[in-house]
C-alpha positions in Angstrom: 0.7 -0.3 0.0 0.9 3.2 -0.9 2.4 5.6 2.1 0.9 9.5 1.3 1.2 13.1 3.2 -2.4 14.0 4.3 -3.8 16.2 7.1 -5.6 14.6 10.2 -8.9 16.2 10.9 -9.5 14.5 14.6 -7.0 15.3 17.2 -6.1 18.4 15.7 -4.9 21.3 17.4 -4.9 24.1 14.6 -5.4 22.9 10.5 -4.3 19.0 11.8 -0.6 19.5 9.6 2.0 18.1 13.2 -0.9 14.8 13.4 -0.4 14.1 9.2 3.1 14.5 9.7 3.6 12.4 12.9 0.8 9.7 11.6 3.6 9.2 8.2 6.9 9.0 10.6 5.2 7.4 13.2 6.0 9.3 15.5 4.6 11.2 18.6 2.3 13.8 17.3 3.9 15.8 20.9 7.6 15.0 19.3 6.8 17.5 15.7 4.9 19.7 17.7 8.2 20.5 20.1 10.5 20.5 16.6 8.3 22.6 15.0 8.3 24.7 18.0 11.6 25.1 18.8 12.3 25.7 14.8 10.1 28.8 15.2 11.5 30.0 18.0 15.4 29.5 17.2 15.2 30.6 13.2 13.0 34.1 13.5 9.6 32.5 12.8 10.3 29.9 10.0 8.4 27.5 11.7 5.1 29.5 11.1 6.0 30.0 7.5 6.3 25.9 6.9 3.9 25.0 9.0 1.5 28.4 7.0 2.4 26.6 3.8 1.8 22.8 4.2 -1.3 23.3 6.0 -2.2 24.9 2.4 -0.4 22.4 0.0 -1.6 19.1 1.8 -5.1 17.5 1.5 -7.2 16.4 4.1 -7.1 12.8 5.1 -10.5 11.4 3.4 -12.4 9.7 6.1 
């Protein structure tokens, strides 16, 4: 079965991007959220820009 990257609506906090990435990488969503927060703080807001772009590009996972 082919693995695809989707935003996940159930359990999301904002748009479901971190949930989708965590599901795709088989990781805990908290780790992904912490990485995104660190990226935002350490690189002058790059994490926010990446999150916004992926929220627009990634399709929602069909139910």
